[in-house]
DRENPA-3360 file (N, C-alpha, C; in nm, 2 decimals, always signed):
BEGIN
1 = MTIRFGTA = -1.19/+15.38/+2.45/-1.17/+15.20/+2.40/-1.08/+15.20/+2.52 ~ -1.09/+15.04/+2.52/-1.03/+14.93/+2.68/-1.00/+14.85/+2.56 ~ -0.87/+14.79/+2.60/-0.77/+14.75/+2.54/-0.75/+14.55/+2.59 ~ -0.80/+14.45/+2.48/-0.83/+14.38/+2.58/-0.77/+14.25/+2.52 ~ -0.69/+14.16/+2.60/-0.59/+14.09/+2.58/-0.72/+13.96/+2.52 ~ -0.66/+13.81/+2.47/-0.72/+13.75/+2.42/-0.61/+13.65/+2.43 ~ -0.60/+13.52/+2.34/-0.46/+13.41/+2.37/-0.33/+13.51/+2.32 ~ -0.25/+13.56/+2.43/-0.10/+13.56/+2.41/-0.09/+13.71/+2.37;
9 = GWRAIIAQ = -0.20/+13.80/+2.33/-0.24/+13.91/+2.25/-0.34/+13.96/+2.27 ~ -0.38/+14.12/+2.19/-0.42/+14.20/+2.15/-0.51/+14.21/+1.98 ~ -0.59/+14.15/+1.99/-0.62/+14.26/+1.81/-0.70/+14.29/+1.81 ~ -0.73/+14.35/+1.72/-0.84/+14.44/+1.65/-0.86/+14.48/+1.50 ~ -0.95/+14.55/+1.50/-0.97/+14.56/+1.32/-0.90/+14.72/+1.30 ~ -0.82/+14.69/+1.21/-0.71/+14.78/+1.16/-0.74/+14.95/+1.12 ~ -0.75/+15.04/+1.21/-0.76/+15.21/+1.17/-0.93/+15.18/+1.27 ~ -0.95/+15.06/+1.30/-1.12/+15.12/+1.40/-1.05/+15.17/+1.57;
17 = DFTFSNVR = -0.98/+15.02/+1.59/-0.90/+15.00/+1.74/-0.79/+14.98/+1.71 ~ -0.74/+14.89/+1.63/-0.60/+14.87/+1.63/-0.50/+15.07/+1.53 ~ -0.46/+15.12/+1.57/-0.40/+15.20/+1.59/-0.29/+15.27/+1.62 ~ -0.23/+15.35/+1.55/-0.09/+15.33/+1.60/-0.11/+15.40/+1.77 ~ -0.17/+15.53/+1.79/-0.19/+15.56/+1.92/-0.25/+15.43/+1.97 ~ -0.29/+15.32/+1.98/-0.29/+15.21/+2.01/-0.20/+15.13/+2.06 ~ -0.12/+15.11/+1.98/+0.00/+14.99/+1.92/+0.12/+15.07/+2.00 ~ +0.14/+15.22/+2.03/+0.22/+15.29/+2.14/+0.19/+15.22/+2.33;
25 = IVAQSIAD = +0.05/+15.22/+2.31/-0.04/+15.24/+2.49/+0.00/+15.06/+2.49 ~ -0.02/+14.95/+2.37/+0.04/+14.82/+2.43/+0.18/+14.81/+2.47 ~ +0.26/+14.88/+2.33/+0.43/+14.85/+2.36/+0.47/+14.93/+2.48 ~ +0.41/+15.07/+2.57/+0.48/+15.10/+2.62/+0.40/+15.01/+2.79 ~ +0.31/+14.96/+2.77/+0.25/+14.85/+2.88/+0.35/+14.73/+2.87 ~ +0.37/+14.71/+2.73/+0.51/+14.60/+2.75/+0.59/+14.66/+2.82 ~ +0.67/+14.74/+2.79/+0.78/+14.80/+2.80/+0.73/+14.83/+2.99 ~ +0.67/+14.83/+3.02/+0.67/+14.87/+3.18/+0.64/+14.70/+3.23;
33 = YLKTEKLH = +0.58/+14.64/+3.21/+0.62/+14.57/+3.28/+0.78/+14.42/+3.26 ~ +0.83/+14.48/+3.19/+0.96/+14.42/+3.18/+1.03/+14.48/+3.21 ~ +0.99/+14.61/+3.25/+1.12/+14.68/+3.40/+1.08/+14.64/+3.49 ~ +0.94/+14.62/+3.55/+0.84/+14.56/+3.66/+0.92/+14.43/+3.68 ~ +0.99/+14.36/+3.57/+1.01/+14.23/+3.59/+1.13/+14.19/+3.62 ~ +1.23/+14.28/+3.57/+1.38/+14.29/+3.58/+1.44/+14.24/+3.43 ~ +1.34/+14.28/+3.36/+1.37/+14.18/+3.24/+1.40/+14.26/+3.12 ~ +1.43/+14.39/+3.15/+1.47/+14.55/+3.03/+1.57/+14.51/+2.99;
41 = HQQLIVGY = +1.69/+14.48/+3.08/+1.78/+14.50/+3.06/+1.83/+14.37/+2.93 ~ +1.76/+14.30/+2.90/+1.77/+14.21/+2.80/+1.69/+14.27/+2.67 ~ +1.77/+14.20/+2.57/+1.74/+14.21/+2.44/+1.57/+14.14/+2.39 ~ +1.48/+14.23/+2.33/+1.37/+14.18/+2.25/+1.34/+14.18/+2.13 ~ +1.30/+14.13/+2.07/+1.30/+14.08/+1.90/+1.14/+14.15/+1.89 ~ +1.13/+14.20/+1.79/+1.04/+14.32/+1.75/+1.03/+14.18/+1.62 ~ +0.86/+14.18/+1.60/+0.88/+14.12/+1.45/+0.68/+14.13/+1.35 ~ +0.68/+14.09/+1.26/+0.57/+14.12/+1.22/+0.50/+14.03/+1.11;
49 = DTRFLSEN = +0.38/+14.05/+1.02/+0.31/+14.00/+0.98/+0.33/+14.03/+0.79 ~ +0.29/+13.93/+0.74/+0.27/+14.05/+0.58/+0.13/+14.11/+0.59 ~ +0.09/+14.15/+0.68/-0.12/+14.23/+0.70/-0.03/+14.39/+0.64 ~ -0.13/+14.48/+0.62/-0.13/+14.60/+0.58/-0.07/+14.66/+0.75 ~ +0.00/+14.73/+0.66/+0.09/+14.83/+0.81/+0.14/+14.75/+0.89 ~ +0.18/+14.61/+0.89/+0.22/+14.53/+1.00/+0.36/+14.59/+0.99 ~ +0.46/+14.58/+0.86/+0.61/+14.68/+0.97/+0.63/+14.82/+0.96 ~ +0.51/+14.90/+0.96/+0.51/+15.04/+1.01/+0.47/+15.02/+1.18;
57 = FAKTTAEV = +0.36/+14.88/+1.17/+0.34/+14.89/+1.33/+0.48/+14.83/+1.42 ~ +0.52/+14.74/+1.35/+0.67/+14.68/+1.44/+0.74/+14.79/+1.39 ~ +0.77/+14.90/+1.32/+0.87/+14.99/+1.40/+0.81/+15.12/+1.44 ~ +0.75/+15.15/+1.45/+0.65/+15.22/+1.60/+0.69/+15.15/+1.70 ~ +0.62/+15.00/+1.74/+0.65/+14.97/+1.90/+0.84/+14.92/+1.90 ~ +0.87/+14.91/+1.81/+1.07/+14.91/+1.81/+1.10/+15.07/+1.87 ~ +1.03/+15.14/+1.81/+1.05/+15.30/+1.87/+1.00/+15.33/+2.05 ~ +0.90/+15.27/+2.07/+0.88/+15.32/+2.16/+0.99/+15.22/+2.27;
65 = LSANSIQV = +1.01/+15.08/+2.24/+1.05/+15.03/+2.35/+1.17/+15.06/+2.37 ~ +1.28/+15.12/+2.24/+1.38/+15.22/+2.29/+1.39/+15.34/+2.36 ~ +1.31/+15.43/+2.37/+1.27/+15.50/+2.41/+1.25/+15.47/+2.56 ~ +1.25/+15.31/+2.62/+1.21/+15.35/+2.75/+1.34/+15.24/+2.77 ~ +1.49/+15.23/+2.64/+1.64/+15.15/+2.66/+1.60/+15.03/+2.65 ~ +1.47/+14.98/+2.57/+1.54/+14.83/+2.57/+1.62/+14.82/+2.44 ~ +1.68/+14.74/+2.44/+1.77/+14.68/+2.31/+1.65/+14.59/+2.22 ~ +1.64/+14.64/+2.08/+1.54/+14.57/+2.00/+1.63/+14.52/+1.87;
73 = MLCEKDAP = +1.56/+14.38/+1.89/+1.61/+14.35/+1.75/+1.51/+14.32/+1.65 ~ +1.45/+14.41/+1.52/+1.38/+14.45/+1.50/+1.36/+14.36/+1.42 ~ +1.29/+14.26/+1.31/+1.30/+14.16/+1.22/+1.34/+14.26/+1.09 ~ +1.42/+14.18/+1.00/+1.42/+14.23/+0.86/+1.31/+14.22/+0.78 ~ +1.23/+14.15/+0.75/+1.15/+14.10/+0.68/+1.06/+14.07/+0.78 ~ +0.97/+14.03/+0.75/+0.81/+13.97/+0.78/+0.87/+13.80/+0.83 ~ +0.83/+13.78/+0.92/+0.88/+13.69/+1.02/+0.73/+13.56/+1.07 ~ +0.71/+13.44/+1.05/+0.61/+13.37/+1.10/+0.65/+13.35/+1.24;
81 = TPAIAFGI = +0.53/+13.34/+1.39/+0.55/+13.35/+1.48/+0.63/+13.17/+1.52 ~ +0.67/+13.08/+1.46/+0.72/+12.96/+1.55/+0.91/+13.00/+1.49 ~ +0.92/+13.12/+1.40/+1.06/+13.17/+1.35/+1.13/+13.27/+1.48 ~ +1.01/+13.33/+1.49/+1.04/+13.41/+1.58/+1.05/+13.36/+1.73 ~ +0.96/+13.29/+1.74/+1.00/+13.20/+1.86/+1.11/+13.13/+1.88 ~ +1.18/+13.05/+1.79/+1.32/+12.98/+1.79/+1.42/+13.12/+1.82 ~ +1.37/+13.29/+1.76/+1.50/+13.34/+1.74/+1.50/+13.39/+1.92 ~ +1.40/+13.38/+2.04/+1.41/+13.38/+2.13/+1.48/+13.37/+2.24;
89 = TKHKASGA = +1.50/+13.20/+2.16/+1.58/+13.11/+2.26/+1.71/+13.12/+2.21 ~ +1.69/+13.15/+2.10/+1.85/+13.17/+2.02/+1.93/+13.27/+2.08 ~ +1.84/+13.40/+2.09/+1.94/+13.51/+2.11/+1.91/+13.54/+2.26 ~ +1.89/+13.41/+2.33/+1.85/+13.47/+2.50/+1.80/+13.54/+2.50 ~ +1.67/+13.60/+2.44/+1.60/+13.76/+2.44/+1.49/+13.77/+2.60 ~ +1.47/+13.87/+2.62/+1.35/+13.86/+2.70/+1.22/+13.84/+2.62 ~ +1.19/+13.79/+2.56/+1.06/+13.74/+2.47/+1.03/+13.85/+2.37 ~ +0.91/+13.83/+2.26/+0.94/+13.91/+2.12/+0.79/+13.96/+2.13;
97 = INITASHN = +0.76/+14.11/+2.05/+0.60/+14.13/+2.05/+0.63/+14.12/+1.89 ~ +0.47/+14.03/+1.88/+0.46/+14.00/+1.71/+0.37/+14.11/+1.65 ~ +0.38/+14.14/+1.55/+0.25/+14.24/+1.49/+0.21/+14.12/+1.40 ~ +0.05/+14.00/+1.47/+0.01/+13.93/+1.38/-0.13/+13.94/+1.42 ~ -0.26/+13.92/+1.35/-0.35/+13.88/+1.38/-0.39/+13.75/+1.39 ~ -0.27/+13.65/+1.36/-0.23/+13.51/+1.35/-0.41/+13.44/+1.28 ~ -0.51/+13.37/+1.32/-0.61/+13.36/+1.21/-0.70/+13.42/+1.18 ~ -0.67/+13.50/+1.27/-0.87/+13.66/+1.22/-0.84/+13.70/+1.10;
105 = PFDYSGIK = -0.96/+13.72/+1.07/-0.95/+13.81/+0.90/-0.87/+13.90/+0.89 ~ -0.88/+13.91/+0.80/-0.79/+14.03/+0.71/-0.74/+14.10/+0.78 ~ -0.86/+14.26/+0.77/-0.87/+14.34/+0.84/-0.87/+14.39/+0.95 ~ -0.79/+14.26/+1.04/-0.76/+14.28/+1.19/-0.56/+14.29/+1.14 ~ -0.52/+14.33/+1.29/-0.42/+14.30/+1.29/-0.36/+14.28/+1.51 ~ -0.30/+14.29/+1.53/-0.26/+14.21/+1.63/-0.13/+14.24/+1.68 ~ -0.13/+14.29/+1.80/+0.03/+14.22/+1.90/+0.02/+14.08/+2.01 ~ +0.16/+14.02/+1.97/+0.11/+13.88/+2.07/+0.23/+13.89/+2.07;
113 = FSTAWGGP = +0.23/+13.85/+2.22/+0.34/+13.88/+2.31/+0.40/+13.76/+2.43 ~ +0.56/+13.70/+2.36/+0.62/+13.58/+2.41/+0.70/+13.62/+2.49 ~ +0.70/+13.50/+2.61/+0.86/+13.54/+2.67/+0.93/+13.45/+2.67 ~ +1.01/+13.47/+2.74/+1.17/+13.45/+2.72/+1.17/+13.34/+2.68 ~ +1.03/+13.13/+2.71/+1.06/+13.06/+2.75/+1.03/+13.01/+2.57 ~ +1.01/+13.18/+2.46/+0.97/+13.14/+2.35/+0.84/+13.08/+2.31 ~ +0.76/+13.07/+2.43/+0.58/+13.07/+2.40/+0.51/+13.13/+2.43 ~ +0.40/+13.17/+2.37/+0.29/+13.26/+2.42/+0.28/+13.31/+2.59;
121 = ALPEVTRA = +0.23/+13.44/+2.61/+0.27/+13.46/+2.75/+0.11/+13.40/+2.82 ~ +0.18/+13.36/+2.93/+0.06/+13.32/+3.00/-0.06/+13.44/+3.04 ~ -0.17/+13.37/+3.07/-0.32/+13.50/+3.15/-0.23/+13.60/+3.21 ~ -0.18/+13.51/+3.36/-0.10/+13.67/+3.38/-0.07/+13.74/+3.35 ~ +0.05/+13.72/+3.26/+0.13/+13.81/+3.21/+0.04/+13.88/+3.15 ~ -0.05/+13.83/+3.04/-0.16/+13.95/+2.94/-0.22/+14.01/+3.08 ~ -0.26/+13.98/+3.19/-0.38/+14.04/+3.23/-0.30/+14.12/+3.30 ~ -0.12/+14.12/+3.38/-0.08/+14.21/+3.39/-0.07/+14.34/+3.30;
129 = IEERCQFI = -0.01/+14.34/+3.18/+0.01/+14.42/+3.09/-0.12/+14.53/+3.04 ~ -0.25/+14.41/+3.02/-0.40/+14.48/+2.99/-0.38/+14.59/+3.06 ~ -0.38/+14.52/+3.24/-0.39/+14.69/+3.33/-0.34/+14.78/+3.31 ~ -0.19/+14.76/+3.29/-0.17/+14.84/+3.27/-0.19/+14.94/+3.14 ~ -0.26/+14.92/+3.04/-0.32/+15.00/+2.91/-0.42/+15.09/+2.97 ~ -0.45/+15.03/+3.06/-0.59/+15.11/+3.08/-0.51/+15.26/+3.16 ~ -0.37/+15.26/+3.23/-0.37/+15.35/+3.27/-0.25/+15.47/+3.16 ~ -0.31/+15.43/+3.06/-0.13/+15.54/+2.97/-0.22/+15.62/+2.93;
% end
């Protein structure tokens, strides 16, 4: 399976392509990106929406990041993307990973990556992360 990023992240159908295994691949790719950019010493926020298994996918993401010695601030409950973006700037985090499919149908989930400025990752950032996914 090839992981392809769209606007600021990757989205797929839950249990078909959006699996715990693929979430680990994307989380590791983001961790590797942060290390390359020397941002792995700052904390990273991990949030999630109310979709099926979102909290579990967020915990899995946090575990991968923690295994890479990245300090994680895991949201205590579901949070909308704008609240997570505010948290990035408030806590001076290196960014955030939000488990959300945004506007996609109910059977989708996704991983949205936001950078230190609080907005969605630019295409060159998502391309760099996407490329790393192919080698894990």
